[in-house]
N, C-alpha and C positions, 0 to 999 in steps of 0.2 A: 935531076941534086947527087952533090959531087957523091965520094968517095966518105972523105973525108969530115964533109958533113953529116949525113949518113951516120959515121961513126959516133959525132959527138951529139946526132940527137939520139942514136940507143945509149950514149953512153949518159944522160941528160936523163931518160927514162930512167935508167938505173938506179939511177942514184936516186929519182924519187922513190922511185918506190920502193930503194930501204930506208927515205924519211919517215912515211906513213908504217911503212913493216913497224920501226919507232917505238914513235908519235900509239902504235898499235900497242904494242907488250905496254905506256910503259903505264895507259889508264887502265887498262885490269888491271881488278887484286890481286894486293899480294896473299900469299899463299899460307897460314896458321894452320898448331895445332892443337889443340883439345887434348891436353890433359892434364887430370888430374881436377887440383883446384887451378888452373893457373890455363890461360890462353900461350901457345909459346909462335916466330916468327920466328925460326935455323937463318934463315940465309943471311946472312955476315951482312950486304948493299938494302935487302926490306929491310932489316933493323934497323936499321939507323934511316931510315927515307922515312919514316913512322916515330922513332923519337926524334928525327928535326921535324917535324912540324909539325906540331902540337907536346910534345910530349910529354908519348905516349908510354906504362911501364917502365923498364928497370931494364937497363939493359946491361944481363950477365960477360962475366968475366969471360966465357965465350964470346963474344961480340953475338949474341941472342939475344932477343928482346922477351919478353917476361912482359902479358897483360893477363892483367886483375877481369873480374865476367865481363867490371862498371863499364871499360876502356871496350873491354870486349865487344859491346853489343853495341853502343856505338859507332863502333870504326863498320861495325859491320854493315849498319843499318846502314850512312850515308856507303856503304858499297865499296872504301879501299880493301879491303879486309874481305877474301872469305875460305872460311873457319872448318877441318874436317874432322870429323868424330878419333878414337883412339882406332880405331877398326877402319881409318878413310874414306868413311861417307860422310858429303856433305853436309851441311846444314843449312836452311834459314833461319829468318831469323827462330818464326816461332818452334825452332826446336831447339833453339837456343837459348830460348827466353826460360821454357818449357826445363831441360837440366842445369842448369842456372838457378831458376830457382829448388831443385832439386836437392844440392849441390850445394846450395847457401842458401839460411832460416833469411834474410833481408837480405835479400837477391833483388826482391821487390823496388820496394823502400830506396838502397843507397840507390840502387839503374837512375829511377823517377829521380833524384836528388842531384846525384852524374848530372846526371843529361842536362838539366835548370841550369849549370850552373855551365857551363862549355856553350853552349846556347847562347846567356851572355856574354861570352866569348871570354870570357877562365881559362884558367888552366890549374887544369886539377892533376894534383898525386899524391899521389898516397898518403896515411893519414900515421898518427905515431902508433897508432888504440887497438885494439878491436872497434874497441867505442865511436874517440874518436878518430873515424875515418878515410875523412882528402883533409887537407895541405892549399890553400885556393891562393893562387899568387897575380901579378896585380897583370891588368893586361895588357900583351902584351910581353909580357918577361921576360930574361935570358934566363936561365933558369942553375945557374953557376954563380954567376952573377948578384942573381937577385934574390931574398929569400924572401917565405913563404910570412904574409902579415897578419894570418885566417888558416882556422882549424875550425873543420864545421863537423860535427855530431849530426844523420841524420837521422830521426825514430819517425817511423808510419805510427799511421791512425788506431789505435790501439796494445802499441805499445808499453812498457813502459821502465822506470829508468831509476836507481838505486838515487836517494835523494844522496845519500851523503856519501857518494861514489863521483855521482857529479859534483859535489863540493871537490869531489879531490882531480875532480879531472882537472875546474877551474882556476884552481889552483894553481895548476901544473902547467897552462898554457897562458899565466901572468906569470910565473917564471922564467918562463920562456920569450915576456913581452911581446905574449903571440894575443887578439881574439878569439872567445868563440865565439862562435853561433851555432845557435842548436835550429833544423833543418829543416819542421813537419811537414805531415804530403800525408792527407787529409783520404777519403777515399776516391773523391774521385782523381785521383792523384797532380792535386795541387801543389805547389811547394812553400809557408813563409816560412825564412826566420828571422828568431827573435838571439840578440845576441844578451849573453849574459855577466855575467864583473863579478858579483859575487854572489854569495845564497848563507854563508855564515858569517860574525864576526867573529 
């Protein structure tokens, strides 16, 4: 083999190694930090990747991305992100589920509804209140070009909601020309959906 051929082969080997390194790096989970009641992705490029591939979280003015607990656990279960706590300790799914449940009373029922909707292929945005927690976009929707047509209120088994407050929510969603779904979670974790149109005349 001549010198020219050796140089070419060496160059091809280096190029192949670089491609392998890039591929490996791109498949690694994105780093995220637990900060009180949210999960923050600080790297601007990573933040944009997460947002653009499924519209998770809210982009901040400083180009970081804030995820709520439901979004974060869903991404962690899919190995898209990995999460460190305030002390820099890496958290697994069980750790996160426990911490999130401690910091948010309704976390588990909210998460089961969120996960179910995501698994059905819907884009799930953050809702308009502490009761109407999610807004549901059509499958394949482009955020900013299409609007959410459905609002979702999760309700775990044994949880109650004031009927007058519920009527106010129905009226509010109807004034926004949205449908309201009540997502009921039973003790086995199964989710059933009920559309509310009106309670009082």
